[in-house]
Structures are given as C-alpha cells and as structure tokens.
VOGU-3710 file (C-alpha; in Angstrom, 3 decimals, decimal comma):
1> mfaysramsr> 22,293/36,702/-17,580  19,127/35,021/-16,700  18,886/32,597/-13,872  16,104/30,147/-14,157  15,199/26,891/-12,721  13,676/24,167/-14,731  11,844/21,422/-12,958  13,145/18,231/-14,364  11,179/15,104/-14,107  13,241/12,267/-12,871
11> artipdeaih> 12,637/8,648/-13,437  11,534/7,034/-10,254  12,076/3,354/-9,769  10,955/1,345/-6,817  11,451/-2,410/-6,641  8,295/-4,493/-6,760  9,028/-5,822/-3,263  8,850/-2,301/-1,807  5,560/-1,660/-3,591  4,215/-4,980/-2,298
21> arlrvllaeg> 5,228/-4,134/1,273  3,540/-0,730/1,128  0,413/-2,256/-0,387  0,226/-4,785/2,467  0,529/-1,917/4,960  -2,428/-0,224/3,264  -4,387/-3,479/3,561  -3,470/-3,796/7,238  -4,507/-0,233/7,987  -7,664/0,061/5,912
31> gekavsfasv> -8,643/-3,262/4,381  -9,384/-4,017/0,743  -11,144/-0,689/0,153  -7,970/1,198/1,069  -6,114/-0,189/-1,948  -6,406/1,387/-5,364  -3,897/2,437/-7,972  -4,275/5,991/-6,626  -3,661/5,055/-2,967  -0,667/2,855/-3,812
41> aqatglaast> 0,667/5,624/-6,075  0,430/8,065/-3,190  2,121/5,607/-0,818  4,979/4,847/-3,212  5,431/8,093/-5,107  4,878/6,323/-8,413  2,237/7,352/-10,904  -0,998/5,369/-10,894  -0,489/4,770/-14,621  2,934/3,242/-13,896
51> laqrfgtrdg> 1,340/0,854/-11,416  -1,411/-0,044/-13,881  1,183/-0,709/-16,557  3,301/-2,779/-14,172  0,526/-4,873/-12,609  -2,388/-4,780/-15,074  -5,328/-4,659/-12,684  -5,909/-3,624/-9,100  -6,780/-7,209/-8,157  -3,656/-8,438/-9,929
61> mvqvalldgw> -1,571/-5,929/-7,993  -3,093/-7,083/-4,693  -2,632/-10,767/-5,510  1,022/-10,336/-6,476  1,684/-8,358/-3,277  0,034/-11,046/-1,152  1,898/-13,867/-2,910  5,126/-11,963/-2,244  4,066/-11,702/1,404  3,573/-15,468/1,598
71> drltaqtaaa> 7,001/-16,007/0,007  8,595/-13,751/2,605  6,727/-15,357/5,510  7,630/-18,853/4,304  11,306/-17,866/4,089  11,157/-16,244/7,529  9,582/-19,434/8,915  12,340/-21,573/7,378  14,962/-19,315/8,963  13,166/-19,551/12,325
81> eteaplaakg> 13,144/-23,347/12,041  16,933/-23,375/11,843  17,300/-21,049/14,858  14,717/-22,529/17,240  15,982/-25,382/19,432  14,611/-28,870/18,794  13,088/-29,110/22,255  9,896/-28,014/23,996  11,415/-24,571/24,691  11,927/-24,251/20,949
91> vavllklign> 8,160/-24,001/20,394  7,920/-20,550/21,980  11,178/-19,473/20,336  9,922/-20,573/16,923  6,633/-18,688/17,246  8,411/-15,587/18,505  10,863/-15,680/15,594  8,084/-16,111/13,045  5,688/-13,615/14,557  8,154/-11,055/15,845
101> dqeaeiavla> 6,796/-7,752/14,483  4,851/-9,672/11,827  1,393/-9,761/13,428  -0,151/-7,245/11,015  1,466/-8,953/8,021  0,238/-12,393/9,068  -3,266/-11,037/9,690  -3,385/-9,427/6,237  -2,161/-12,582/4,532  -4,485/-14,887/6,464
111> anmrdadlra> -7,504/-12,669/5,773  -7,246/-13,040/1,995  -8,280/-16,611/1,245  -10,744/-16,139/-1,603  -8,082/-16,748/-4,227  -7,098/-20,404/-4,676  -3,368/-19,609/-5,005  -3,396/-17,541/-1,817  -5,355/-20,225/0,038  -2,862/-22,886/-1,119
121> raeawrtqve> 0,038/-20,750/0,125  -1,704/-20,275/3,477  -2,329/-24,011/3,847  1,277/-24,832/2,937  2,583/-22,304/5,469  0,285/-23,643/8,195  1,562/-27,167/7,490  5,157/-25,891/7,590  4,618/-24,228/10,976  2,685/-27,160/12,470
131> talatrlsgn> 5,383/-29,601/11,348  8,086/-27,392/12,859  6,099/-27,207/16,105  5,531/-30,974/16,210  9,260/-31,685/15,806  9,882/-29,660/18,963  7,257/-31,433/21,082  7,866/-34,688/22,907  5,659/-37,734/23,186  3,343/-39,762/20,992
141> pakkhdsaam> 3,611/-38,744/17,290  -0,189/-38,496/16,880  -0,472/-36,372/20,009  2,430/-34,176/18,848  0,605/-33,411/15,598  -2,663/-32,629/17,391  -0,860/-30,465/19,953  1,004/-28,625/17,190  -2,284/-27,921/15,381  -3,837/-26,588/18,603
151> ifalwqgrll> -0,803/-24,435/19,390  -0,911/-23,003/15,868  -4,628/-22,216/16,206  -4,114/-20,603/19,622  -1,215/-18,542/18,292  -3,213/-17,307/15,305  -6,244/-16,585/17,494  -4,042/-14,653/19,884  -2,678/-12,549/17,017  -6,193/-11,827/15,774
161> wtragepafr> -7,692/-10,859/19,123  -4,671/-8,894/20,281  -5,018/-6,761/17,138  -8,690/-6,285/18,003  -7,708/-4,840/21,379  -8,511/-7,838/23,554  -6,005/-8,752/26,249  -3,789/-11,585/25,117  -3,246/-14,809/27,001  0,287/-16,028/27,404
171> mkdaikrlg> 1,340/-18,456/24,684  3,939/-19,870/27,057  1,168/-21,106/29,380  -0,792/-22,710/26,531  2,332/-24,414/25,192  3,080/-25,900/28,616  -0,432/-27,345/28,815  -0,391/-28,778/25,300  3,282/-29,725/25,002
//
C-alpha cells in the first residue's frame, strides 16, 4: 500500500463585494500605486488572471470597486437618515452614524474624482448628506442650507486632517455655532 497525498486545486470564489472592499483597503493604505492585479490577487487569494478576466483592466477594477463603495455609503447614509432624530441633536447623530468607522472609506472615495461617474456619485452623496443635515436644523431655510453645507465641509475637513495626524476639533462645538 502506498500512501500519497495529492494537492488538489480547489475553486476559489469570492463575491465581487469582498474584492471591492479589499481593494478599497489597499487604496486607503497605499494609494493608487498600491493597487494592481497582483496586489489584489495577494489580498484576496484569487489569481491575477481571474481578476483580469473578471474586471478587464486595472482601472476598470478600481472604478467598479469605488462605485460599489459609493453605493454602500449612500445606503448607509439613507439608513442613518432614518435613525437620526429630526432635531438639532440629530445632526451629530447623523454624522456619527454615517462616519462611524468609515473615515478611511470616505477619504478613499472622496479622493478619486477624476472619473465623471465617481464625481457624480460624490456630488449626489454630498447633496444627500447636506439635505439630511438641513432637515435637522432650525431656522430660516436659506440659512439652514448654508449651515448644512458648512457643517458638511467641516466634517469632511475633520476626517481628512484627523487621518493626517492633526488633532481634531469637536464637531459638536461647530454644530452648535452653525446650527
């Protein structure tokens, strides 16, 4: 009797969403240069040729992953809108629900605006968030819109500079001043 072991190759399947998430992590950690078929293959355990077959080009793979990120962030924002109270206190709750553990993801998505589709998604999301903020503020409708735009800009700036290692200001204080 001979005992032998034969290495069997097994089909490996990973949903596109998981590949997209890992690709966005690579972008967050190392920027555009960190993403190639080889690096995504290493991160996912798939073969680079499988990724090339699935997505066509490296740029196509990146774009699809970023569009998926915008879809997820838009859905998360819609869910946050239903949870956050429709009052001034709801502004901070809304931003916390949207940005909770999503700072790196938001930064990656917001940094990729060269593509028209990605820029359109970013603009639509910004409008969605600003509208949700404005509905939670009191006062003059024109002032509410301006205040919501400023709060959004402060929030995004805070995310950017906190990631860069700068001490963050308290959003709660800015909201009180603008709300």
